[in-house]
Every structure is written in structure tokens, then in C-alpha cells.
TORTISE-512446 format. One record per atom (N, C-alpha, C): residue number from 1; residue in one letter; atom name; x negated, y negated, z. Coordinates in pm, 1 decimal. Layout:
N
[NUM 'A' 'CA' [X Y Z]],
...
END
This chain:
84
[1 'M' 'N' [3943.3 348.0 -2407.3]],
[1 'M' 'CA' [3906.8 289.8 -2277.1]],
[1 'M' 'C' [3760.0 319.5 -2244.1]],
[2 'E' 'N' [3712.5 436.4 -2279.1]],
[2 'E' 'CA' [3576.9 473.9 -2245.7]],
[2 'E' 'C' [3475.2 385.4 -2318.6]],
[3 'A' 'N' [3500.0 353.3 -2444.3]],
[3 'A' 'CA' [3409.9 266.0 -2520.2]],
[3 'A' 'C' [3401.1 128.5 -2455.2]],
[4 'T' 'N' [3512.0 80.0 -2404.1]],
[4 'T' 'CA' [3512.0 -48.4 -2334.0]],
[4 'T' 'C' [3429.3 -41.4 -2208.7]],
[5 'D' 'N' [3441.7 69.1 -2134.4]],
[5 'D' 'CA' [3359.9 86.5 -2013.1]],
[5 'D' 'C' [3212.5 89.0 -2047.1]],
[6 'T' 'N' [3178.3 157.1 -2154.6]],
[6 'T' 'CA' [3038.0 164.7 -2197.6]],
[6 'T' 'C' [2985.7 26.2 -2233.3]],
[7 'K' 'N' [3067.8 -50.8 -2301.7]],
[7 'K' 'CA' [3028.6 -187.6 -2336.4]],
[7 'K' 'C' [3010.5 -272.7 -2211.3]],
[8 'A' 'N' [3099.6 -257.1 -2114.6]],
[8 'A' 'CA' [3090.2 -334.5 -1990.8]],
[8 'A' 'C' [2962.6 -296.4 -1913.6]],
[9 'V' 'N' [2932.8 -168.9 -1907.6]],
[9 'V' 'CA' [2811.4 -125.2 -1838.1]],
[9 'V' 'C' [2687.0 -178.1 -1909.2]],
[10 'K' 'N' [2686.4 -173.7 -2042.3]],
[10 'K' 'CA' [2572.7 -227.0 -2118.5]],
[10 'K' 'C' [2557.7 -378.6 -2095.2]],
[11 'R' 'N' [2670.0 -448.9 -2096.2]],
[11 'R' 'CA' [2666.2 -592.5 -2072.5]],
[11 'R' 'C' [2611.4 -623.5 -1931.9]],
[12 'L' 'N' [2653.1 -545.0 -1834.7]],
[12 'L' 'CA' [2604.4 -563.8 -1696.9]],
[12 'L' 'C' [2454.9 -529.5 -1686.5]],
[13 'A' 'N' [2413.6 -419.8 -1750.1]],
[13 'A' 'CA' [2272.1 -382.2 -1748.8]],
[13 'A' 'C' [2186.7 -492.5 -1813.9]],
[14 'D' 'N' [2235.7 -549.4 -1923.0]],
[14 'D' 'CA' [2163.8 -659.6 -1986.7]],
[14 'D' 'C' [2155.3 -779.7 -1893.5]],
[15 'A' 'N' [2262.6 -808.4 -1820.2]],
[15 'A' 'CA' [2258.4 -920.3 -1724.4]],
[15 'A' 'C' [2155.5 -896.9 -1614.9]],
[16 'Y' 'N' [2151.5 -772.8 -1564.5]],
[16 'Y' 'CA' [2049.0 -738.9 -1464.0]],
[16 'Y' 'C' [1908.7 -759.9 -1522.0]],
[17 'H' 'N' [1889.9 -712.3 -1643.9]],
[17 'H' 'CA' [1758.1 -723.5 -1706.1]],
[17 'H' 'C' [1717.6 -871.5 -1720.1]],
[18 'I' 'N' [1809.2 -951.4 -1767.2]],
[18 'I' 'CA' [1779.4 -1095.8 -1783.1]],
[18 'I' 'C' [1753.5 -1159.0 -1646.4]],
[19 'A' 'N' [1834.1 -1126.5 -1547.3]],
[19 'A' 'CA' [1820.2 -1187.8 -1413.9]],
[19 'A' 'C' [1685.7 -1151.3 -1349.9]],
[20 'F' 'N' [1637.3 -1030.6 -1369.7]],
[20 'F' 'CA' [1518.3 -984.0 -1299.4]],
[20 'F' 'C' [1392.2 -982.2 -1385.4]],
[21 'S' 'N' [1399.1 -1024.0 -1511.9]],
[21 'S' 'CA' [1278.1 -1025.0 -1595.0]],
[21 'S' 'C' [1201.5 -1156.1 -1589.9]],
[22 'G' 'N' [1269.1 -1262.4 -1552.1]],
[22 'G' 'CA' [1202.7 -1391.9 -1546.5]],
[22 'G' 'C' [1119.5 -1404.8 -1419.6]],
[23 'P' 'N' [1046.0 -1513.6 -1409.1]],
[23 'P' 'CA' [954.3 -1531.7 -1294.9]],
[23 'P' 'C' [1024.5 -1526.5 -1158.3]],
[24 'Q' 'N' [1138.5 -1592.4 -1146.0]],
[24 'Q' 'CA' [1209.9 -1592.1 -1015.2]],
[24 'Q' 'C' [1265.1 -1452.0 -984.5]],
[25 'G' 'N' [1319.8 -1386.0 -1086.7]],
[25 'G' 'CA' [1370.1 -1251.0 -1068.0]],
[25 'G' 'C' [1262.8 -1154.6 -1028.9]],
[26 'R' 'N' [1143.2 -1168.4 -1092.9]],
[26 'R' 'CA' [1028.3 -1082.8 -1059.7]],
[26 'R' 'C' [985.4 -1106.8 -915.6]],
[27 'E' 'N' [988.8 -1232.9 -872.8]],
[27 'E' 'CA' [950.6 -1265.0 -734.5]],
[27 'E' 'C' [1045.6 -1197.9 -635.8]],
[28 'V' 'N' [1175.8 -1203.6 -666.6]],
[28 'V' 'CA' [1275.7 -1138.9 -580.8]],
[28 'V' 'C' [1252.5 -988.8 -578.8]],
[29 'L' 'N' [1229.7 -927.7 -695.7]],
[29 'L' 'CA' [1206.7 -784.5 -701.3]],
[29 'L' 'C' [1081.7 -744.8 -623.9]],
[30 'R' 'N' [974.3 -819.9 -638.3]],
[30 'R' 'CA' [852.0 -789.1 -563.0]],
[30 'R' 'C' [878.0 -796.0 -413.7]],
[31 'D' 'N' [956.9 -893.3 -370.0]],
[31 'D' 'CA' [992.4 -903.7 -227.9]],
[31 'D' 'C' [1073.9 -782.0 -182.6]],
[32 'L' 'N' [1171.8 -741.6 -261.0]],
[32 'L' 'CA' [1252.6 -623.6 -227.9]],
[32 'L' 'C' [1166.3 -498.6 -224.0]],
[33 'I' 'N' [1075.6 -484.9 -318.3]],
[33 'I' 'CA' [986.7 -368.8 -322.9]],
[33 'I' 'C' [897.2 -366.7 -201.7]],
[34 'E' 'N' [842.4 -483.5 -165.1]],
[34 'E' 'CA' [756.5 -490.5 -45.7]],
[34 'E' 'C' [833.8 -449.2 78.7]],
[35 'K' 'N' [954.6 -500.6 94.4]],
[35 'K' 'CA' [1033.3 -474.6 215.1]],
[35 'K' 'C' [1090.6 -332.6 220.2]],
[36 'Y' 'N' [1136.6 -280.7 106.1]],
[36 'Y' 'CA' [1217.3 -160.0 111.8]],
[36 'Y' 'C' [1158.4 -39.1 38.6]],
[37 'V' 'N' [1052.6 -56.9 -41.0]],
[37 'V' 'CA' [994.9 56.2 -112.4]],
[37 'V' 'C' [857.2 88.7 -59.0]],
[38 'I' 'N' [772.6 -13.2 -44.9]],
[38 'I' 'CA' [636.2 9.9 2.4]],
[38 'I' 'C' [636.2 39.9 153.2]],
[39 'S' 'N' [717.0 -30.2 228.9]],
[39 'S' 'CA' [720.6 -9.6 373.3]],
[39 'S' 'C' [768.4 130.1 404.5]],
[40 'P' 'N' [714.0 191.0 512.2]],
[40 'P' 'CA' [757.7 325.6 549.7]],
[40 'P' 'C' [905.9 329.7 583.2]],
[41 'A' 'N' [974.0 432.1 535.6]],
[41 'A' 'CA' [1116.1 447.7 564.4]],
[41 'A' 'C' [1138.4 529.0 690.1]],
[42 'H' 'N' [1043.0 616.8 720.1]],
[42 'H' 'CA' [1058.9 710.2 831.9]],
[42 'H' 'C' [1043.6 638.7 965.8]],
[43 'V' 'N' [1140.2 664.0 1055.2]],
[43 'V' 'CA' [1132.1 614.5 1191.0]],
[43 'V' 'C' [1131.7 738.7 1281.5]],
[44 'P' 'N' [1017.7 768.3 1343.2]],
[44 'P' 'CA' [1008.1 891.1 1425.3]],
[44 'P' 'C' [1120.7 898.8 1530.5]],
[45 'G' 'N' [1188.4 1010.8 1533.1]],
[45 'G' 'CA' [1292.3 1032.6 1631.1]],
[45 'G' 'C' [1424.8 965.1 1603.6]],
[46 'D' 'N' [1437.5 899.8 1489.2]],
[46 'D' 'CA' [1561.2 826.0 1457.9]],
[46 'D' 'C' [1601.9 857.3 1315.2]],
[47 'S' 'N' [1672.0 968.3 1297.6]],
[47 'S' 'CA' [1709.5 1011.2 1163.7]],
[47 'S' 'C' [1810.9 915.7 1098.7]],
[48 'H' 'N' [1893.6 849.2 1178.2]],
[48 'H' 'CA' [1991.9 758.4 1122.1]],
[48 'H' 'C' [1924.3 634.7 1060.4]],
[49 'T' 'N' [1830.3 577.9 1131.0]],
[49 'T' 'CA' [1756.9 461.8 1076.1]],
[49 'T' 'C' [1674.5 503.0 956.3]],
[50 'T' 'N' [1614.6 623.7 962.9]],
[50 'T' 'CA' [1539.5 672.4 846.8]],
[50 'T' 'C' [1628.9 682.8 725.5]],
[51 'E' 'N' [1746.5 740.7 739.9]],
[51 'E' 'CA' [1840.2 751.9 627.7]],
[51 'E' 'C' [1885.2 615.4 577.8]],
[52 'Y' 'N' [1907.6 523.8 668.3]],
[52 'Y' 'CA' [1945.5 388.5 632.4]],
[52 'Y' 'C' [1836.2 323.5 549.1]],
[53 'N' 'N' [1710.3 338.5 594.1]],
[53 'N' 'CA' [1596.1 282.2 522.0]],
[53 'N' 'C' [1581.0 347.3 383.6]],
[54 'L' 'N' [1604.3 476.8 375.2]],
[54 'L' 'CA' [1596.3 546.0 246.6]],
[54 'L' 'C' [1706.7 495.8 152.8]],
[55 'G' 'N' [1821.7 463.9 205.8]],
[55 'G' 'CA' [1930.9 408.1 124.3]],
[55 'G' 'C' [1892.0 274.5 66.6]],
[56 'K' 'N' [1824.3 189.0 144.9]],
[56 'K' 'CA' [1779.0 60.5 94.6]],
[56 'K' 'C' [1675.3 82.1 -17.7]],
[57 'R' 'N' [1586.8 177.4 4.3]],
[57 'R' 'CA' [1485.0 208.1 -97.2]],
[57 'R' 'C' [1552.2 251.9 -226.6]],
[58 'D' 'N' [1649.2 341.8 -213.8]],
[58 'D' 'CA' [1720.9 391.5 -331.4]],
[58 'D' 'C' [1791.2 279.5 -406.9]],
[59 'A' 'N' [1849.2 184.3 -333.2]],
[59 'A' 'CA' [1920.9 73.6 -396.3]],
[59 'A' 'C' [1824.0 -10.0 -480.2]],
[60 'V' 'N' [1706.6 -37.0 -428.9]],
[60 'V' 'CA' [1608.0 -116.5 -503.8]],
[60 'V' 'C' [1562.9 -41.3 -627.9]],
[61 'L' 'N' [1535.4 89.2 -610.9]],
[61 'L' 'CA' [1492.1 168.6 -727.3]],
[61 'L' 'C' [1602.9 179.2 -831.9]],
[62 'E' 'N' [1725.4 189.3 -788.6]],
[62 'E' 'CA' [1840.6 192.2 -881.6]],
[62 'E' 'C' [1850.9 60.0 -959.0]],
[63 'L' 'N' [1831.4 -49.6 -889.2]],
[63 'L' 'CA' [1837.1 -183.6 -952.8]],
[63 'L' 'C' [1731.0 -191.3 -1062.0]],
[64 'V' 'N' [1609.6 -149.4 -1031.2]],
[64 'V' 'CA' [1499.8 -155.4 -1128.7]],
[64 'V' 'C' [1531.9 -67.1 -1249.5]],
[65 'E' 'N' [1583.2 51.8 -1224.0]],
[65 'E' 'CA' [1616.0 144.7 -1333.2]],
[65 'E' 'C' [1732.4 88.8 -1417.6]],
[66 'F' 'N' [1836.0 41.0 -1353.1]],
[66 'F' 'CA' [1953.9 -9.9 -1424.2]],
[66 'F' 'C' [1917.0 -128.8 -1512.0]],
[67 'A' 'N' [1823.6 -210.1 -1464.2]],
[67 'A' 'CA' [1781.9 -328.0 -1540.2]],
[67 'A' 'C' [1679.0 -293.1 -1647.0]],
[68 'S' 'N' [1644.9 -165.0 -1659.7]],
[68 'S' 'CA' [1546.2 -119.0 -1759.2]],
[68 'S' 'C' [1413.9 -191.4 -1745.3]],
[69 'L' 'N' [1366.7 -201.8 -1622.8]],
[69 'L' 'CA' [1239.5 -268.1 -1596.5]],
[69 'L' 'C' [1133.5 -163.9 -1568.4]],
[70 'D' 'N' [1006.9 -199.8 -1583.9]],
[70 'D' 'CA' [895.4 -111.2 -1563.7]],
[70 'D' 'C' [852.6 -116.3 -1416.9]],
[71 'F' 'N' [895.6 -16.7 -1339.9]],
[71 'F' 'CA' [867.2 -16.0 -1196.4]],
[71 'F' 'C' [717.6 -16.6 -1167.9]],
[72 'G' 'N' [641.6 60.7 -1245.1]],
[72 'G' 'CA' [495.5 66.9 -1225.1]],
[72 'G' 'C' [430.7 -69.3 -1240.3]],
[73 'K' 'N' [475.1 -143.1 -1339.5]],
[73 'K' 'CA' [418.4 -276.7 -1364.8]],
[73 'K' 'C' [454.7 -371.8 -1249.7]],
[74 'I' 'N' [580.9 -365.3 -1205.6]],
[74 'I' 'CA' [623.0 -452.9 -1094.5]],
[74 'I' 'C' [549.3 -415.9 -967.0]],
[75 'L' 'N' [530.3 -286.9 -942.5]],
[75 'L' 'CA' [458.7 -242.7 -824.1]],
[75 'L' 'C' [313.7 -292.7 -827.6]],
[76 'M' 'N' [250.2 -282.6 -942.5]],
[76 'M' 'CA' [113.0 -330.2 -952.9]],
[76 'M' 'C' [107.5 -481.9 -932.5]],
[77 'E' 'N' [204.3 -556.1 -980.4]],
[77 'E' 'CA' [210.0 -702.2 -955.5]],
[77 'E' 'C' [218.2 -728.3 -807.1]],
[78 'E' 'N' [301.2 -650.6 -737.4]],
[78 'E' 'CA' [318.7 -667.3 -591.1]],
[78 'E' 'C' [189.3 -633.1 -517.6]],
[79 'L' 'N' [125.0 -524.6 -556.1]],
[79 'L' 'CA' [0.5 -484.7 -491.1]],
[79 'L' 'C' [-108.4 -586.0 -515.2]],
[80 'D' 'N' [-114.2 -641.2 -637.5]],
[80 'D' 'CA' [-212.2 -746.6 -668.3]],
[80 'D' 'C' [-183.9 -871.9 -586.1]],
[81 'A' 'N' [-56.8 -906.9 -571.8]],
[81 'A' 'CA' [-19.4 -1027.9 -495.8]],
[81 'A' 'C' [-53.5 -1013.2 -348.7]],
[82 'T' 'N' [-32.9 -894.2 -293.3]],
[82 'T' 'CA' [-61.6 -875.5 -149.2]],
[82 'T' 'C' [-211.2 -859.9 -125.3]],
[83 'A' 'N' [-286.4 -816.5 -224.5]],
[83 'A' 'CA' [-430.7 -800.0 -207.9]],
[83 'A' 'C' [-502.9 -933.0 -220.8]],
[84 'G' 'N' [-444.4 -1025.6 -295.9]],
[84 'G' 'CA' [-511.6 -1152.7 -325.8]],
[84 'G' 'C' [-469.0 -1261.2 -241.3]],
END
């Protein structure tokens, strides 16, 4: 059973990689990074919203890691896009 689970996880990771490596997927990732990673998570005086924002950030970072994508490269693409 465990080998099947490993194969299923690998298949899903490959699907994530394929979905987010193309131009449209990169555009979606850059949007998510802009909204949830680059933007400040801290809300002064509101620990619940801060934790909520940190959860969104973690979800985006987990997606990038699971898809075996280069976060630094995607971040630089986003920074270049917002600067230009």
C-alpha cells in the first residue's frame, strides 16, 4: 500500500509541476506570490488576521515546493514584472 501512495504522490507532484511550469501557470504563481508572499502578513494588533495571512503564505510556498519549482527564479520574475 505504501508504494502505491508514493506513486500517487509522485504523480500528483508531477501534475503540479506541469500545471505551474508553463506560461499560464507561472502567471498564476506570480500573482499568488505577489498577493500572499511579498505582501506583508503582519496586521498590527490583529494576531488572528496575521496568522491567517501567514497560512496563505505557507500554502503558496508549499505549492512551489511540492511542484519542484525554483522559488527564487519565480520571485525574480515577479519582481521584474512589477518593476517594469
